N, C-alpha and C positions, 0 to 999 in steps of 0.2 A: 504494499500500499504506500502511495505517495502522501505523506503527511504534511507536505507543503501545498497540497491541493484542497485545503480546507479554509472556509471563510464565510463571508456574509452574503446572503441571497436576497434580503428584503428588509425594509425598515417600515415601522409605522409610529406615529406620534400623537400623543394626547396632551393638550394644555388647557387649563381652565379658561372660560370666555371672559373673565373678569380682568380688565387691562388698566394699568396705570400709565397715563402718558407723561414721560419724564419732563416734558416742556411745562405741563401743567403742574407737576410736582414741584419744579424749579420756582413756580409763581408762589406755591403754598409755603415753600420753605426758604425762600429768599437766597437760592442758590443760582449760580451761572448756567443758563441753558447751554450756551456755546461750549463751555468747558465740560459739562456733564456729558453732552452729546459726543464731543471728541473723545473723552476718556472712558465713558461707560456704555452709552447706547441711547435709545429712543424710547423705550417703553419696557415693562415687565408685568407679569401676570401674577394674580393672588388667588388662592384656592377659596371656594366658598364653603359656607358651613355645611353643605351637603357632600363634600369631597375630602378624601384623605390620600395619603400616597399609594394605598391599595386600589382605590377606585380608579385613579389616573392610570397606574401600571396595568389593571385588568382591561381598561378600555383600549389601551395601546395594543395589548396582545390580542384581544379579539379583533381589532381592526387589522392586525397583521395577518391572522389567520384567514379572516374572510377576503380580504383584498387580494391575497395571493393563492386562494384556493387550496389551502394547506390541510391535509388529512390530520386532524388532532390526534389520531391514534398513533401516528408516526413520531409524535414529540416524546422523546425520552429524557428530556432536561430542560427544566424551566427555572432559570436563576434570576433572583431580584437583587440588583445592586442599589443600595440606598443607604443614606445617613439619616433618613426621616421615618424610619420603621417606628410604630407606636406599640409593638408588642415585643417584649424581651424574650419570648419563648419561640414564636413563629413569625412568618413573614411571607415568604414566597408561596408557601401553601394556602395562605389566604387569598392570594392572587389566583392561584390554581382554582380554588373553590369558586370564586366570583367568575372566573373565565368559563368553568364547567356549566354554571347556571345560565349564562347567556347562550352558550352553545346549545344546551338543551332546549331552551326557549325558542330557538330557531330551528329545531329538528335535526341539529347535527350531532355527531358524536362527540362524548367528552374527551378530554385528554387521557392518554394511557394511563392505566392504573400503576404501572411500573415507572411512571415518570418521577425523575428525582427533582427536589424542589429546595436547592440550597439558597440561602441569602449571605451577600457579601457586605462586608462593612470595612472601609478604610476611607472614610470622608469622601472627597469627590472621586476618588480612584476606584470606588466599589463596582461601577460598572464595567471598567477595564479588567478588573480581576474576575468578574463574572465572565467576561469574554474569554480570558484565558482558561478558565475552568471549563467552559464550553467546547474550546478548540481541543484540550486535552481528552475530554469525554469522547469527542468524535474521532480522535485519533486512536482510541483504544477500544473500550467495551461498548461504545455507542455508534461504532463506524457506520452501521447501516440505518441509523436513525437521524431525526432532526432535533436540533437544539434551539431554544429560545432564550435569550438574554434581555430582561428589560431593566433599564436604568430609570429610576423615578425619584424625584426628590422635591422637597418645598424648601426654599431657601428664604429665610426670614430674618429680619434684624429689627432692633429697637428703633423707633422712630426717633429722629434726631442723631443717630449715630452715622459714622462714616459708611458704614455698610448699608444703609437704608436704600439708597438707589440701585444697589446691586441685588435686589431681591428677584425672585421668580419662582415658577413651579411647572412641573410638567413630566412627561414620560416619553421615552423612546424605546421601542421593542426592536429587537434585531432577530432575524432568523439565520442561523448557521448550519452549514451542511458540507458534506464532500462535494466536490466539483461545483463550488458555489456559482451563482449568476452574476454577481457584481465584483467581489473583491477577494482575494486570497490573503491571509494573514500568516506571517512567518514568524514563529516565536523563537526559532533557532537563532535568528538575526536579531532579536529584540535586545534592548538595554534596560536594566533595572537599576533603581537606587532607592534606599530608604535610610531614614536617620530620625532618632526620636528628639522632637523639639516640644518640650513640655508646654510652653506659653504661647505656641503658634495660634491654634485654633481648636477649641475643645468643645464639648457639650457634656459636662459632669451632671449627673442626675440631681445634684443639690439644687440646681436651678428651678426644679419643679416644686420645691417646698413652699407651701402656702399659696399656691396658684389654686384658682377656681376654674374648672373646665368649663368652656362654653358649651352650647347646644350639641356640637358635633363630637364632644368629648375631647377636642384638641387642647393641649397646653401650649403656651408659647415655647418655641423651641430656638430662642435667640441664642447664638454661640458666645462664648467667652473667647475674644479675639484681640490681637494686637496688630492693627492693620499694616503699618509700615514694616514691621518685623515679618508678618506673614507674606507680604509681597517679596522680601529678601528671601525667605524660605522657598517659595514658588521657583524664583529664578535659580537658586542654587541647585535644588533637587532635579528640576527639568534639565538643566545644564549637565549634571552628573548622569542622568540616564541617557542623554543624547551622546555623550562622551563614551559611555560604555557600548552603546550601538556602533558608533564610528570605529572604535578600536577593534570590535569584532569584525567589522567589515574590512578593515584595512584599505590601504590606498590613500589618496588625497582626502582629508576630511572637508575641505572647503569646496571641492569639486561636486561633492554630493549635494550641497545646498543648491547648486546650479542645476544639477541634473534631475532631481525629483520634480515631479509635476506639481505637487501641491502639499502642504503641510496642515494638519488639523490638530488643534491643541485644546486642553481644559481651558475653558474660557469663562472665568467668573465675572469678567467685564472686558470690554473691547480692547483696551490698551495693553492689558498684562501679558497676553501671549505673544503680542507683537514685539514688546521689550525683550521678552526671553529669548525669542528666536533670533532676534538681531545681535543680541549678545552671543547667542551660540555660534553664529557665524564668525564673529571676531575670535572666540576661542578656537575655532576650527582653522582659522588662518594661523594661530599661534602654534597649534599642533602640527602643522605642515612644515615646521621648520624654515629652511632657506627658501622653499617653494612659495610660502605665504608671507615671507618677512617684507618684500617690497611693497605689497598693498597695505600691510599692517604698519610698516614704519612710515608710509604716507599719511595715514590717519594720526600717527603720533606726532609727526611734525606739525600738522595743522592745529592739534590739541594741545601742543607743548608738553607731551608725555615722554618720559625717557623710555626708550624701546627695551634697554636691559632690565629695568625695574618692572616693565610690563610682563615680559616673558617670565620673570621669577614669580610675579603674581599668578599668571596663568598656569604655572607649573603645579600649583597647589590644588587645582581642581579635582583630581582623581582621589585625593586622600583627605581633603579638609572637611569639616562639618561645623556648623555653629554649636556653641555650647547649649545645652537644654536649659541652663539657668539663665533666663533673660530678665535683666534688671530694669527694662523701661527705656533704655537707650538703644537706638538702631544705628548702626554703623553700616554704610555701603559694603556688601561682602567683597566686591571686586571693584574698588574705587578707581584704579587706574583704567581698567577696561570700560567702565561706564563713562569715563571721561572722553573716550573716543566716539560716543554715540553721536554727538552733534555733527562731527566731521564726517562720519559714516552716512548719516541721513543725506548729507548734501552730495554724495558721491552716486553716480549711476548704478553701482553694484547695489545699493539699498533697494531700488526699484526691483532689480532682477532677483535678489534672493529673499526679499522680505514682502514688499507690496504685491508682486506678481505670484509668489507661492501662497500667499494667505488670502487672496481676493475672493476665491470661490466660496459661495455661501455666507460671506461676511454680512451682507446686507440683511438677509432675514434675521441673523443672529442679534442684529442691533435691536430687533424688535421683540426678542423672546426673553431677555433678561438672563439672570443667572439660574442654571438648572442644576447646580452641583454635579452629580454623577452622570446626569443626562446631557451636560453641556457639550462634552466632546462628541458623542453619538449624534446630537442634534445637529452640530456643525457639519460632521461628515455627511449626514443625510442631505442637508441643505446645499452643500457643495456639489454632490452628485446629482441632485435634482436639477440645480442650475445648469450644470454641464450638459445634462441631457436635453433641457429646453433650449439651450443656446446652440445646440449642434457641435459641441466641443468633442472631438474624438479623444477618448481616454484610453481606449483599449491597449493593453500592454505597458501603460504608464505606471510609474512607481509612486506611491504617496507614502506619507509618514503620519502616524498617530501618536501623540504625546499626551498621556494622561497624567494626572497629578492628583494627590490627596493630601490635605494639611495633616501635619502632625509627625512624620510626613513621609511620602513615598511617590515615585514616579515610574512610569513605563514608557518606552518608546519602541513602537511596533511598526515595522515596515509592512506596507500593503501594496498589492498590485491589481489593477483592474483587468478583469478578464475579457476576452473576445465575447461579443454578444450581449455585454453589460447593459446596453442601452434599454432594451425591453423591460428588464427588471427596474432599473432606475426610473423609469417613467411611471411606475406605480408607487413611488415614494409618497407623493402628495402631502409634503410638509407644509407647503404654503396653504394648502386647503384645510389643514389641521388648525390653523390660526383663526379660523372662522367657525362660528359666529364670535362676534365681539361685543362686550358690555363695557362701554367707558365709565369709569368710576370718577365722581367728584370726590372732593376732600373728606366730606363726611362719610360717604359709602366706603372709601379706602379705609378709613380709620376703624370703622366698624369690622370689616372683615379682617383687618389686620389683628384686631382684638378677638377674633373668634366668634363674632356676633353677626346676626343677620344685617345685611345692609339695607338701610331705610330705601324704601321706594323700589326695591328690586325683589321679584319673586325668584327663588332659587331656580336656576334654568340649566345647570351643566347637564350636557347630554350623558347618555350611558349610565353606568351603575352609580347608584347615589346612596348616601347615608340616610336612613330614615329615623333612627334614635340610638341612643346609647344606653346600655343597660345600667341599673343602679343597685342590683341586689347583690349582697356580699355575705349574707349569713343564711343559715338554713340549709335545706336539701338541695336548693337550686340557686347558683350564683352566676351572675352575668355582669358584674361590676366593670365598667369601662369598656366593655365589649360592644362594638358596633354592629348594628343591624342594617341590611342593605335592600334596596329595591332596583329593579330593572326599569331604568326610564326610557326615554326615546333613544333610538339607536344613535351611535356616535356618527 
């Protein structure tokens, strides 16, 4: 068996209809619209009281199965990647149960009884770890079966915090199989990195103490985070995973940036992956020795940076890591390399290796907000859909996927577009999943943000919905905190 011929055959997306326009949000909060749009994006979605991470995940899986005419009995692996699970015992099996109910209501077969239902957690990297698990399943005991990985999350931050405009919610389901119809993924050539950073971004249970749950049973899941430190962690860990991949690959590191067709990264907001990828190219030049020195020294001359000191800084990448004890001060992890960014942006190479490689799918992502574990799969789906609609020929082209999860860990996985990909890519329909839209005013947004019904809005999220949350915790029958669901209008 050729274990390199395993990958992704289909995508499906589910997002809440409730949208916050960031231009309006800037007016409410006295923030700069021009800066917000350039750095973060244009809008984000908020879940309704009738939604949780399981309803969004199940709706995406049902859409995947129905739109792609998948026989549910062939599915042997259904993984949920999330950091928003609200049950500490189960997760993916809840999604399985909701999917089975919808399939049965439509007269379809349920998922196979022997279907595995793991849940993965590592902040925003959970979906990528789910993908790796599915690929390994298909390479061995599940070789003749199908696998589905659904990445689903609710990204929420306290109002008034620096993270507030980087919120979002949604789910992306992916079908994986042998001889895939869109992309092959090569784990043997992938790069991995992980480092414990205690005060980067965390969700300790103690945050829930004293909270009163809303009608949907949800508690505020605001993370404990240190924004500038978290940004530095993202950059350092993704650079390390990329360096591992390039070292495995051999040859010129910087040439790889020119040769690949596109890169898709974890995207908490618009600017973060762009900065990390640009720094990655500068480090690649440094790794190429004399071959990259001329270009790198040109940037040094314009920025007034000593090339010898720069190369010494770059040499620390494979082995260095931030201390886990963070005292509140943030130092730029690679100050000399970062000092080259201005001169690099002014060079034609920036357009070739940054703008051109990150353009596919970027516009729809400006409107989706931060999807945590679903952000990378959503960007990949958006990019493939855009290429299919524009007639861009991707067959045989290599792409790169870089996932990241705070706390922290990163994965860099090469992918290749297969011949005949276009027909499957035309069934992605990510743009269609962004409709219908309910634009929220300030009062409605604040209500949903607090887990309360929005004034003037009848809950209208399509698909599976929460009807009530149990409150019995004594006696022979207990259901405290457990959601009950109904099947609403089809997605």
